[in-house]
C-alpha positions in Angstrom: 45.5 -23.8 -29.4 48.1 -21.4 -29.3 49.2 -22.8 -26.2 49.9 -26.2 -28.5 52.0 -23.8 -30.7 54.5 -21.9 -29.0 56.9 -24.6 -27.4 57.7 -22.4 -24.1 54.5 -21.7 -22.9 53.7 -25.6 -24.7 56.0 -26.8 -21.5 54.2 -25.1 -19.1 51.2 -26.0 -19.3 52.5 -29.7 -19.9 51.0 -30.4 -23.2 47.3 -30.1 -21.5 45.2 -27.4 -22.0 41.8 -26.6 -20.8 39.5 -24.6 -22.9 36.7 -22.5 -20.1 34.1 -20.2 -20.6 33.4 -17.2 -18.4 30.0 -17.0 -17.0 28.3 -13.9 -18.5 27.4 -11.5 -16.2 23.7 -11.9 -14.5 21.1 -8.8 -14.1 22.1 -8.0 -10.6 25.9 -8.0 -12.1 24.7 -5.3 -14.5 22.8 -2.9 -12.6 24.7 -2.6 -9.6 28.0 -1.4 -9.5 31.4 -2.1 -6.4 32.1 1.5 -7.4 30.4 4.3 -7.0 30.0 5.6 -10.2 29.8 9.5 -9.8 28.7 11.4 -13.0 30.9 14.0 -14.9 28.2 16.5 -14.5 28.8 15.7 -10.5 32.4 15.5 -10.1 33.8 19.2 -8.7 33.7 21.2 -5.4 30.3 23.3 -4.6 29.1 24.8 -1.6 26.6 23.0 0.5 24.1 26.0 0.8 23.1 25.4 3.9 21.0 28.3 6.3 24.2 29.3 8.1 27.1 28.0 6.4 30.3 30.3 6.8 32.1 28.2 4.2 29.7 28.6 1.3 30.8 32.2 0.5 34.4 31.2 0.0 34.0 27.8 -2.4 35.4 27.6 -4.9 32.7 26.0 -7.5 34.4 24.1 -10.5 35.7 20.4 -11.4 39.0 21.1 -12.1 41.8 23.5 -10.5 44.3 25.4 -11.8 47.8 25.9 -9.8 50.5 28.9 -9.2 52.5 27.0 -12.0 49.4 26.7 -14.3 49.4 23.2 -13.5 45.3 21.9 -14.3 44.0 19.2 -11.7 40.5 17.5 -12.1 38.4 17.0 -9.0 37.8 13.4 -9.2 34.9 13.4 -7.0 31.8 15.6 -5.4 33.0 17.5 -2.7 31.1 20.3 -0.9 31.6 22.7 1.9 30.5 20.2 4.5 32.8 17.2 3.1 34.7 15.0 5.2 38.9 13.5 4.8 39.4 16.3 2.8 42.5 17.4 0.8 42.4 21.7 0.1 43.7 24.2 -1.4 43.9 27.7 -0.4 44.9 30.0 -2.9 45.8 33.9 -1.3 44.5 36.7 -3.8 47.4 39.1 -2.9 50.3 36.7 -3.9 49.1 34.3 -7.0 51.8 32.4 -6.7 51.3 31.4 -3.3 49.5 28.0 -2.2 49.0 26.8 1.2 47.4 23.0 1.1 46.6 20.6 3.4 44.1 17.4 4.6 41.8 17.1 7.5 40.2 14.1 8.1 36.6 15.9 9.9 34.3 18.2 8.1 35.8 21.7 7.1 33.5 23.0 8.7 35.0 21.8 11.7 38.4 23.2 10.1 36.8 26.7 9.6 36.4 27.1 13.3 40.1 26.5 14.4 
């Protein structure tokens, strides 16, 4: 084996190498994932379209956002106006170089009421 040919590695393992194999994935491991899988079509921000939502008309719909310095960022999750734990950006239409950003742990609907 490779460990026996390399003297420094051979000294590290003490001249005894073990050949081990990993267990192949079972059907459960193939079909389920520990991380939430979000398809590229679901990523981005969009309005929630709930009946009395006051934020829907102001929500940017898209999967990228471009800052004042023409730097484009990909939105890596799926967010609506009722999402919680959100980092948000507010752009001023009168002064395009201005950007206000922040973070809120509650729903953005709570943010709107304040």
